[in-house]
KOLGU-4560 file (N, C-alpha, C; in nm, 3 decimals, padded with zeros to 5 digits):
<recs>
<n_xx: -01.364 n_yy: 01.569 n_zz: -01.532 ca_xx: -01.485 ca_yy: 01.578 ca_zz: -01.615 c_xx: -01.614 c_yy: 01.528 c_zz: -01.551 mol: A seq: 1 type: MET>
<n_xx: -01.719 n_yy: 01.560 n_zz: -01.549 ca_xx: -01.835 ca_yy: 01.539 ca_zz: -01.480 c_xx: -01.877 c_yy: 01.403 c_zz: -01.606 mol: A seq: 2 type: THR>
<n_xx: -01.970 n_yy: 01.343 n_zz: -01.572 ca_xx: -02.036 ca_yy: 01.230 ca_zz: -01.635 c_xx: -02.112 c_yy: 01.284 c_zz: -01.734 mol: A seq: 3 type: ARG>
<n_xx: -02.172 n_yy: 01.416 n_zz: -01.740 ca_xx: -02.236 ca_yy: 01.480 ca_zz: -01.869 c_xx: -02.156 c_yy: 01.485 c_zz: -01.978 mol: A seq: 4 type: SER>
<n_xx: -02.018 n_yy: 01.557 n_zz: -01.924 ca_xx: -01.926 ca_yy: 01.599 ca_zz: -02.030 c_xx: -01.878 c_yy: 01.483 c_zz: -02.098 mol: A seq: 5 type: GLU>
<n_xx: -01.866 n_yy: 01.363 n_zz: -02.022 ca_xx: -01.796 ca_yy: 01.230 ca_zz: -02.089 c_xx: -01.930 c_yy: 01.180 c_zz: -02.169 mol: A seq: 6 type: LEU>
<n_xx: -02.032 n_yy: 01.189 n_zz: -02.140 ca_xx: -02.139 ca_yy: 01.134 ca_zz: -02.195 c_xx: -02.130 c_yy: 01.219 c_zz: -02.340 mol: A seq: 7 type: THR>
<n_xx: -02.118 n_yy: 01.350 n_zz: -02.320 ca_xx: -02.143 ca_yy: 01.462 ca_zz: -02.446 c_xx: -02.017 c_yy: 01.400 c_zz: -02.564 mol: A seq: 8 type: ALA>
<n_xx: -01.893 n_yy: 01.368 n_zz: -02.514 ca_xx: -01.781 ca_yy: 01.341 ca_zz: -02.596 c_xx: -01.784 c_yy: 01.220 c_zz: -02.648 mol: A seq: 9 type: THR>
<n_xx: -01.848 n_yy: 01.096 n_zz: -02.566 ca_xx: -01.841 ca_yy: 00.956 ca_zz: -02.621 c_xx: -01.969 c_yy: 00.924 c_zz: -02.705 mol: A seq: 10 type: CYS>
<n_xx: -01.929 n_yy: 00.839 n_zz: -02.795 ca_xx: -02.053 ca_yy: 00.790 ca_zz: -02.876 c_xx: -02.133 c_yy: 00.671 c_zz: -02.779 mol: A seq: 11 type: ARG>
<n_xx: -02.058 n_yy: 00.602 n_zz: -02.731 ca_xx: -02.124 ca_yy: 00.507 ca_zz: -02.637 c_xx: -02.088 c_yy: 00.549 c_zz: -02.505 mol: A seq: 12 type: ARG>
<n_xx: -02.168 n_yy: 00.612 n_zz: -02.445 ca_xx: -02.113 ca_yy: 00.642 ca_zz: -02.293 c_xx: -02.100 c_yy: 00.545 c_zz: -02.195 mol: A seq: 13 type: PRO>
<n_xx: -02.181 n_yy: 00.420 n_zz: -02.180 ca_xx: -02.142 ca_yy: 00.305 ca_zz: -02.084 c_xx: -02.037 c_yy: 00.264 c_zz: -02.106 mol: A seq: 14 type: PRO>
<n_xx: -01.956 n_yy: 00.234 n_zz: -02.237 ca_xx: -01.824 ca_yy: 00.173 ca_zz: -02.261 c_xx: -01.741 c_yy: 00.274 c_zz: -02.204 mol: A seq: 15 type: ARG>
<n_xx: -01.754 n_yy: 00.414 n_zz: -02.253 ca_xx: -01.638 ca_yy: 00.526 ca_zz: -02.229 c_xx: -01.611 c_yy: 00.505 c_zz: -02.090 mol: A seq: 16 type: CYS>
<n_xx: -01.732 n_yy: 00.516 n_zz: -01.998 ca_xx: -01.717 ca_yy: 00.519 ca_zz: -01.863 c_xx: -01.715 c_yy: 00.389 c_zz: -01.782 mol: A seq: 17 type: LEU>
<n_xx: -01.695 n_yy: 00.311 n_zz: -01.849 ca_xx: -01.633 ca_yy: 00.158 ca_zz: -01.789 c_xx: -01.749 c_yy: 00.080 c_zz: -01.726 mol: A seq: 18 type: GLY>
<n_xx: -01.862 n_yy: 00.121 n_zz: -01.756 ca_xx: -01.978 ca_yy: 00.052 ca_zz: -01.675 c_xx: -02.022 c_yy: -00.093 c_zz: -01.734 mol: A seq: 19 type: MET>
<n_xx: -02.004 n_yy: -00.091 n_zz: -01.854 ca_xx: -02.050 ca_yy: -00.219 ca_zz: -01.921 c_xx: -01.983 c_yy: -00.308 c_zz: -01.912 mol: A seq: 20 type: GLU>
<n_xx: -01.816 n_yy: -00.309 n_zz: -01.863 ca_xx: -01.733 ca_yy: -00.409 ca_zz: -01.847 c_xx: -01.775 c_yy: -00.473 c_zz: -01.662 mol: A seq: 21 type: ARG>
<n_xx: -01.811 n_yy: -00.363 n_zz: -01.585 ca_xx: -01.825 ca_yy: -00.397 ca_zz: -01.456 c_xx: -01.986 c_yy: -00.441 c_zz: -01.438 mol: A seq: 22 type: ALA>
<n_xx: -02.062 n_yy: -00.412 n_zz: -01.507 ca_xx: -02.176 ca_yy: -00.472 ca_zz: -01.524 c_xx: -02.188 c_yy: -00.633 c_zz: -01.570 mol: A seq: 23 type: GLN>
<n_xx: -02.104 n_yy: -00.676 n_zz: -01.683 ca_xx: -02.102 ca_yy: -00.794 ca_zz: -01.717 c_xx: -02.019 c_yy: -00.900 c_zz: -01.600 mol: A seq: 24 type: LYS>
<n_xx: -01.924 n_yy: -00.835 n_zz: -01.541 ca_xx: -01.844 ca_yy: -00.890 ca_zz: -01.427 c_xx: -01.884 c_yy: -00.905 c_zz: -01.302 mol: A seq: 25 type: GLN>
<n_xx: -01.988 n_yy: -00.821 n_zz: -01.252 ca_xx: -02.037 ca_yy: -00.826 ca_zz: -01.134 c_xx: -02.086 c_yy: -00.967 c_zz: -01.073 mol: A seq: 26 type: SER>
<n_xx: -02.136 n_yy: -01.062 n_zz: -01.157 ca_xx: -02.184 ca_yy: -01.179 ca_zz: -01.075 c_xx: -02.091 c_yy: -01.300 c_zz: -01.092 mol: A seq: 27 type: GLY>
<n_xx: -01.980 n_yy: -01.273 n_zz: -01.163 ca_xx: -01.889 ca_yy: -01.383 ca_zz: -01.184 c_xx: -01.768 c_yy: -01.352 c_zz: -01.085 mol: A seq: 28 type: ARG>
<n_xx: -01.692 n_yy: -01.483 n_zz: -01.055 ca_xx: -01.581 ca_yy: -01.432 ca_zz: -00.966 c_xx: -01.461 c_yy: -01.499 c_zz: -01.072 mol: A seq: 29 type: LYS>
<n_xx: -01.358 n_yy: -01.465 n_zz: -01.066 ca_xx: -01.262 ca_yy: -01.494 ca_zz: -01.150 c_xx: -01.155 c_yy: -01.568 c_zz: -01.064 mol: A seq: 30 type: ARG>
<n_xx: -01.101 n_yy: -01.702 n_zz: -01.118 ca_xx: -01.001 ca_yy: -01.767 ca_zz: -01.033 c_xx: -00.894 c_yy: -01.712 c_zz: -01.034 mol: A seq: 31 type: PRO>
<n_xx: -00.799 n_yy: -01.747 n_zz: -00.929 ca_xx: -00.691 ca_yy: -01.641 ca_zz: -00.897 c_xx: -00.581 c_yy: -01.706 c_zz: -00.989 mol: A seq: 32 type: ILE>
<n_xx: -00.486 n_yy: -01.641 n_zz: -01.067 ca_xx: -00.393 ca_yy: -01.690 ca_zz: -01.155 c_xx: -00.285 c_yy: -01.724 c_zz: -01.087 mol: A seq: 33 type: GLY>
<n_xx: -00.169 n_yy: -01.803 n_zz: -01.183 ca_xx: -00.077 ca_yy: -01.818 ca_zz: -01.125 c_xx: 00.049 c_yy: -01.715 c_zz: -01.068 mol: A seq: 34 type: ALA>
<n_xx: 00.042 n_yy: -01.598 n_zz: -01.159 ca_xx: 00.111 ca_yy: -01.484 ca_zz: -01.129 c_xx: 00.040 c_yy: -01.436 c_zz: -00.971 mol: A seq: 35 type: GLY>
<n_xx: -00.070 n_yy: -01.425 n_zz: -00.943 ca_xx: -00.122 ca_yy: -01.378 ca_zz: -00.817 c_xx: -00.095 c_yy: -01.435 c_zz: -00.710 mol: A seq: 36 type: THR>
<n_xx: -00.092 n_yy: -01.627 n_zz: -00.723 ca_xx: -00.070 ca_yy: -01.704 ca_zz: -00.671 c_xx: 00.087 c_yy: -01.668 c_zz: -00.607 mol: A seq: 37 type: ALA>
<n_xx: 00.191 n_yy: -01.640 n_zz: -00.716 ca_xx: 00.298 ca_yy: -01.673 ca_zz: -00.654 c_xx: 00.343 c_yy: -01.524 c_zz: -00.597 mol: A seq: 38 type: ILE>
<n_xx: 00.282 n_yy: -01.424 n_zz: -00.632 ca_xx: 00.317 ca_yy: -01.303 ca_zz: -00.541 c_xx: 00.251 c_yy: -01.289 c_zz: -00.399 mol: A seq: 39 type: THR>
<n_xx: 00.159 n_yy: -01.332 n_zz: -00.394 ca_xx: 00.073 ca_yy: -01.362 ca_zz: -00.246 c_xx: 00.152 c_yy: -01.457 c_zz: -00.197 mol: A seq: 40 type: LEU>
<n_xx: 00.236 n_yy: -01.576 n_zz: -00.217 ca_xx: 00.324 ca_yy: -01.637 ca_zz: -00.144 c_xx: 00.447 c_yy: -01.578 c_zz: -00.124 mol: A seq: 41 type: THR>
<n_xx: 00.494 n_yy: -01.486 n_zz: -00.223 ca_xx: 00.625 ca_yy: -01.410 ca_zz: -00.179 c_xx: 00.605 c_yy: -01.335 c_zz: -00.038 mol: A seq: 42 type: VAL>
<n_xx: 00.476 n_yy: -01.245 n_zz: -00.083 ca_xx: 00.460 ca_yy: -01.136 ca_zz: 00.022 c_xx: 00.426 c_yy: -01.203 c_zz: 00.160 mol: A seq: 43 type: LEU>
<n_xx: 00.357 n_yy: -01.311 n_zz: 00.144 ca_xx: 00.328 ca_yy: -01.367 ca_zz: 00.290 c_xx: 00.478 c_yy: -01.441 c_zz: 00.348 mol: A seq: 44 type: LEU>
<n_xx: 00.542 n_yy: -01.489 n_zz: 00.267 ca_xx: 00.670 ca_yy: -01.499 ca_zz: 00.298 c_xx: 00.761 c_yy: -01.431 c_zz: 00.384 mol: A seq: 45 type: GLY>
<n_xx: 00.745 n_yy: -01.279 n_zz: 00.279 ca_xx: 00.844 ca_yy: -01.182 ca_zz: 00.338 c_xx: 00.763 c_yy: -01.139 c_zz: 00.506 mol: A seq: 46 type: LEU>
<n_xx: 00.656 n_yy: -01.146 n_zz: 00.510 ca_xx: 00.578 ca_yy: -01.086 ca_zz: 00.626 c_xx: 00.621 c_yy: -01.183 c_zz: 00.737 mol: A seq: 47 type: LEU>
<n_xx: 00.611 n_yy: -01.346 n_zz: 00.698 ca_xx: 00.666 ca_yy: -01.405 ca_zz: 00.821 c_xx: 00.795 c_yy: -01.395 c_zz: 00.845 mol: A seq: 48 type: VAL>
<n_xx: 00.887 n_yy: -01.347 n_zz: 00.747 ca_xx: 01.039 ca_yy: -01.344 ca_zz: 00.791 c_xx: 01.057 c_yy: -01.219 c_zz: 00.875 mol: A seq: 49 type: LEU>
<n_xx: 00.947 n_yy: -01.115 n_zz: 00.801 ca_xx: 00.980 ca_yy: -00.989 ca_zz: 00.898 c_xx: 00.941 c_yy: -01.030 c_zz: 01.049 mol: A seq: 50 type: ALA>
<n_xx: 00.822 n_yy: -01.106 n_zz: 01.056 ca_xx: 00.794 ca_yy: -01.133 ca_zz: 01.194 c_xx: 00.904 c_yy: -01.196 c_zz: 01.286 mol: A seq: 51 type: GLY>
<n_xx: 00.982 n_yy: -01.303 n_zz: 01.215 ca_xx: 01.086 ca_yy: -01.361 ca_zz: 01.273 c_xx: 01.207 c_yy: -01.278 c_zz: 01.312 mol: A seq: 52 type: VAL>
<n_xx: 01.248 n_yy: -01.171 n_zz: 01.207 ca_xx: 01.335 ca_yy: -01.081 ca_zz: 01.254 c_xx: 01.283 c_yy: -01.012 c_zz: 01.370 mol: A seq: 53 type: PHE>
<n_xx: 01.169 n_yy: -00.976 n_zz: 01.387 ca_xx: 01.111 ca_yy: -00.902 ca_zz: 01.502 c_xx: 01.132 c_yy: -00.967 c_zz: 01.632 mol: A seq: 54 type: LEU>
<n_xx: 01.078 n_yy: -01.075 n_zz: 01.633 ca_xx: 01.105 ca_yy: -01.166 ca_zz: 01.756 c_xx: 01.250 c_yy: -01.169 c_zz: 01.802 mol: A seq: 55 type: VAL>
<n_xx: 01.330 n_yy: -01.214 n_zz: 01.691 ca_xx: 01.464 ca_yy: -01.269 ca_zz: 01.726 c_xx: 01.548 c_yy: -01.112 c_zz: 01.766 mol: A seq: 56 type: VAL>
<n_xx: 01.519 n_yy: -01.000 n_zz: 01.707 ca_xx: 01.576 ca_yy: -00.889 ca_zz: 01.731 c_xx: 01.508 c_yy: -00.811 c_zz: 01.869 mol: A seq: 57 type: GLY>
<n_xx: 01.382 n_yy: -00.849 n_zz: 01.872 ca_xx: 01.336 ca_yy: -00.764 ca_zz: 02.030 c_xx: 01.378 c_yy: -00.871 c_zz: 02.160 mol: A seq: 58 type: TRP>
<n_xx: 01.420 n_yy: -00.999 n_zz: 02.140 ca_xx: 01.465 ca_yy: -01.077 ca_zz: 02.243 c_xx: 01.618 c_yy: -01.088 c_zz: 02.238 mol: A seq: 59 type: ASP>
<n_xx: 01.671 n_yy: -00.986 n_zz: 02.212 ca_xx: 01.828 ca_yy: -00.988 ca_zz: 02.189 c_xx: 01.867 c_yy: -00.995 c_zz: 02.401 mol: A seq: 60 type: THR>
<n_xx: 01.960 n_yy: -01.066 n_zz: 02.410 ca_xx: 01.975 ca_yy: -01.070 ca_zz: 02.562 c_xx: 02.051 c_yy: -00.923 c_zz: 02.578 mol: A seq: 61 type: PRO>
<n_xx: 02.033 n_yy: -00.924 n_zz: 02.689 ca_xx: 02.081 ca_yy: -00.817 ca_zz: 02.767 c_xx: 02.208 c_yy: -00.805 c_zz: 02.852 mol: A seq: 62 type: GLN>
<n_xx: 02.289 n_yy: -00.742 n_zz: 02.866 ca_xx: 02.417 ca_yy: -00.778 ca_zz: 02.960 c_xx: 02.533 c_yy: -00.785 c_zz: 02.864 mol: A seq: 63 type: GLY>
<n_xx: 02.628 n_yy: -00.921 n_zz: 02.907 ca_xx: 02.751 ca_yy: -00.907 ca_zz: 02.861 c_xx: 02.754 c_yy: -00.960 c_zz: 02.717 mol: A seq: 64 type: PRO>
<n_xx: 02.624 n_yy: -01.043 n_zz: 02.658 ca_xx: 02.654 ca_yy: -01.046 ca_zz: 02.517 c_xx: 02.565 c_yy: -00.937 c_zz: 02.456 mol: A seq: 65 type: ARG>
<n_xx: 02.467 n_yy: -00.859 n_zz: 02.490 ca_xx: 02.423 ca_yy: -00.751 ca_zz: 02.446 c_xx: 02.425 c_yy: -00.618 c_zz: 02.515 mol: A seq: 66 type: GLY>
<n_xx: 02.383 n_yy: -00.521 n_zz: 02.437 ca_xx: 02.353 ca_yy: -00.407 ca_zz: 02.484 c_xx: 02.225 c_yy: -00.348 c_zz: 02.492 mol: A seq: 67 type: THR>
<n_xx: 02.185 n_yy: -00.262 n_zz: 02.625 ca_xx: 02.038 ca_yy: -00.207 ca_zz: 02.617 c_xx: 02.069 c_yy: -00.078 c_zz: 02.536 mol: A seq: 68 type: GLU>
<n_xx: 01.933 n_yy: -00.028 n_zz: 02.479 ca_xx: 01.924 ca_yy: 00.070 ca_zz: 02.426 c_xx: 01.899 c_yy: 00.209 c_zz: 02.499 mol: A seq: 69 type: MET>
<n_xx: 01.986 n_yy: 00.315 n_zz: 02.478 ca_xx: 01.962 ca_yy: 00.418 ca_zz: 02.566 c_xx: 01.809 c_yy: 00.486 c_zz: 02.538 mol: A seq: 70 type: SER>
<n_xx: 01.803 n_yy: 00.591 n_zz: 02.630 ca_xx: 01.683 ca_yy: 00.686 ca_zz: 02.603 c_xx: 01.719 c_yy: 00.767 c_zz: 02.459 mol: A seq: 71 type: VAL>
<n_xx: 01.817 n_yy: 00.813 n_zz: 02.444 ca_xx: 01.837 ca_yy: 00.869 ca_zz: 02.294 c_xx: 01.789 c_yy: 00.790 c_zz: 02.194 mol: A seq: 72 type: ARG>
<n_xx: 01.833 n_yy: 00.650 n_zz: 02.197 ca_xx: 01.846 ca_yy: 00.515 ca_zz: 02.100 c_xx: 01.668 c_yy: 00.545 c_zz: 02.081 mol: A seq: 73 type: GLY>
<n_xx: 01.581 n_yy: 00.541 n_zz: 02.180 ca_xx: 01.463 ca_yy: 00.514 ca_zz: 02.149 c_xx: 01.372 c_yy: 00.653 c_zz: 02.116 mol: A seq: 74 type: TYR>
<n_xx: 01.439 n_yy: 00.744 n_zz: 02.143 ca_xx: 01.396 ca_yy: 00.896 ca_zz: 02.115 c_xx: 01.439 c_yy: 00.899 c_zz: 01.949 mol: A seq: 75 type: VAL>
<n_xx: 01.526 n_yy: 00.841 n_zz: 01.912 ca_xx: 01.554 ca_yy: 00.870 ca_zz: 01.745 c_xx: 01.492 c_yy: 00.775 c_zz: 01.699 mol: A seq: 76 type: ALA>
<n_xx: 01.450 n_yy: 00.625 n_zz: 01.739 ca_xx: 01.360 ca_yy: 00.547 ca_zz: 01.663 c_xx: 01.239 c_yy: 00.593 c_zz: 01.662 mol: A seq: 77 type: MET>
<n_xx: 01.197 n_yy: 00.662 n_zz: 01.758 ca_xx: 01.030 ca_yy: 00.704 ca_zz: 01.779 c_xx: 01.040 c_yy: 00.844 c_zz: 01.658 mol: A seq: 78 type: ALA>
<n_xx: 01.131 n_yy: 00.922 n_zz: 01.642 ca_xx: 01.135 ca_yy: 01.033 ca_zz: 01.540 c_xx: 01.159 c_yy: 00.974 c_zz: 01.422 mol: A seq: 79 type: LEU>
<n_xx: 01.216 n_yy: 00.893 n_zz: 01.398 ca_xx: 01.234 ca_yy: 00.802 ca_zz: 01.295 c_xx: 01.099 c_yy: 00.764 c_zz: 01.243 mol: A seq: 80 type: GLY>
<n_xx: 01.029 n_yy: 00.706 n_zz: 01.315 ca_xx: 00.900 ca_yy: 00.648 ca_zz: 01.260 c_xx: 00.805 c_yy: 00.761 c_zz: 01.210 mol: A seq: 81 type: THR>
<n_xx: 00.785 n_yy: 00.843 n_zz: 01.295 ca_xx: 00.712 ca_yy: 00.940 ca_zz: 01.299 c_xx: 00.719 c_yy: 01.046 c_zz: 01.159 mol: A seq: 82 type: LEU>
<n_xx: 00.859 n_yy: 01.077 n_zz: 01.141 ca_xx: 00.919 ca_yy: 01.138 ca_zz: 01.035 c_xx: 00.868 c_yy: 01.066 c_zz: 00.872 mol: A seq: 83 type: ILE>
<n_xx: 00.914 n_yy: 00.923 n_zz: 00.899 ca_xx: 00.880 ca_yy: 00.821 ca_zz: 00.764 c_xx: 00.733 c_yy: 00.799 c_zz: 00.767 mol: A seq: 84 type: THR>
<n_xx: 00.638 n_yy: 00.809 n_zz: 00.873 ca_xx: 00.501 ca_yy: 00.806 ca_zz: 00.852 c_xx: 00.441 c_yy: 00.930 c_zz: 00.781 mol: A seq: 85 type: LEU>
<n_xx: 00.507 n_yy: 01.072 n_zz: 00.875 ca_xx: 00.464 ca_yy: 01.169 ca_zz: 00.774 c_xx: 00.508 c_yy: 01.226 c_zz: 00.642 mol: A seq: 86 type: ALA>
<n_xx: 00.613 n_yy: 01.127 n_zz: 00.597 ca_xx: 00.657 ca_yy: 01.162 ca_zz: 00.463 c_xx: 00.559 c_yy: 01.079 c_zz: 00.365 mol: A seq: 87 type: LEU>
<n_xx: 00.534 n_yy: 00.949 n_zz: 00.408 ca_xx: 00.448 ca_yy: 00.851 ca_zz: 00.341 c_xx: 00.309 c_yy: 00.894 c_zz: 00.345 mol: A seq: 88 type: GLY>
<n_xx: 00.255 n_yy: 00.992 n_zz: 00.448 ca_xx: 00.146 ca_yy: 01.043 ca_zz: 00.425 c_xx: 00.123 c_yy: 01.168 c_zz: 00.350 mol: A seq: 89 type: GLY>
<n_xx: 00.215 n_yy: 01.248 n_zz: 00.344 ca_xx: 00.221 ca_yy: 01.361 ca_zz: 00.261 c_xx: 00.265 c_yy: 01.333 c_zz: 00.121 mol: A seq: 90 type: GLY>
<n_xx: 00.325 n_yy: 01.214 n_zz: 00.070 ca_xx: 00.346 ca_yy: 01.196 ca_zz: -00.071 c_xx: 00.219 c_yy: 01.127 c_zz: -00.087 mol: A seq: 91 type: LEU>
<n_xx: 00.132 n_yy: 01.058 n_zz: -00.039 ca_xx: -00.002 ca_yy: 00.977 ca_zz: -00.059 c_xx: -00.103 c_yy: 01.119 c_zz: -00.102 mol: A seq: 92 type: MET>
<n_xx: -00.078 n_yy: 01.214 n_zz: -00.021 ca_xx: -00.202 ca_yy: 01.321 ca_zz: -00.028 c_xx: -00.163 c_yy: 01.407 c_zz: -00.145 mol: A seq: 93 type: ALA>
<n_xx: -00.015 n_yy: 01.430 n_zz: -00.165 ca_xx: 00.009 ca_yy: 01.493 ca_zz: -00.290 c_xx: -00.024 c_yy: 01.389 c_zz: -00.438 mol: A seq: 94 type: LEU>
<n_xx: -00.042 n_yy: 01.270 n_zz: -00.413 ca_xx: -00.063 ca_yy: 01.191 ca_zz: -00.519 c_xx: -00.194 c_yy: 01.208 c_zz: -00.537 mol: A seq: 95 type: MET>
<n_xx: -00.302 n_yy: 01.181 n_zz: -00.434 ca_xx: -00.447 ca_yy: 01.229 ca_zz: -00.455 c_xx: -00.481 c_yy: 01.344 c_zz: -00.517 mol: A seq: 96 type: PHE>
<n_xx: -00.393 n_yy: 01.483 n_zz: -00.462 ca_xx: -00.446 ca_yy: 01.594 ca_zz: -00.507 c_xx: -00.398 c_yy: 01.613 c_zz: -00.664 mol: A seq: 97 type: TYR>
<n_xx: -00.295 n_yy: 01.555 n_zz: -00.693 ca_xx: -00.261 ca_yy: 01.563 ca_zz: -00.861 c_xx: -00.332 c_yy: 01.477 c_zz: -00.921 mol: A seq: 98 type: SER>
<n_xx: -00.414 n_yy: 01.373 n_zz: -00.847 ca_xx: -00.503 ca_yy: 01.322 ca_zz: -00.965 c_xx: -00.635 c_yy: 01.368 c_zz: -00.940 mol: A seq: 99 type: ASN>
<n_xx: -00.657 n_yy: 01.444 n_zz: -00.852 ca_xx: -00.795 ca_yy: 01.524 ca_zz: -00.857 c_xx: -00.793 c_yy: 01.607 c_zz: -00.942 mol: A seq: 100 type: ARG>
<n_xx: -00.664 n_yy: 01.685 n_zz: -00.950 ca_xx: -00.660 ca_yy: 01.809 ca_zz: -01.047 c_xx: -00.618 c_yy: 01.803 c_zz: -01.173 mol: A seq: 101 type: HIS>
<n_xx: -00.610 n_yy: 01.660 n_zz: -01.231 ca_xx: -00.586 ca_yy: 01.645 ca_zz: -01.341 c_xx: -00.444 c_yy: 01.654 c_zz: -01.404 mol: A seq: 102 type: GLY>
<n_xx: -00.336 n_yy: 01.639 n_zz: -01.300 ca_xx: -00.201 ca_yy: 01.698 ca_zz: -01.310 c_xx: -00.096 c_yy: 01.551 c_zz: -01.328 mol: A seq: 103 type: ARG>
<n_xx: -00.152 n_yy: 01.444 n_zz: -01.343 ca_xx: -00.089 ca_yy: 01.336 ca_zz: -01.360 c_xx: -00.020 c_yy: 01.327 c_zz: -01.497 mol: A seq: 104 type: ASP>
</recs>
């Protein structure tokens, strides 16, 4: 819907369009709540854990205690990464397309 269509259907257009709230809160910053702080802490912890696994996994010993990855392994890893990124990008594109055309 365009702005003029929304204005025609609403009694108070700024409230219907969500502008009134944005104008009130534009000058103030809200403090971070406890839930947000906990979520950020957990996500940062997971990021650190992923980094630790990356370093440990990347520096595995070669030779008698470890094995080298073959060329097929690198090709499979690259293809898996590319396919996963393409799938994620395609799903995000479908989500935006659906949202733009009102099919949510």
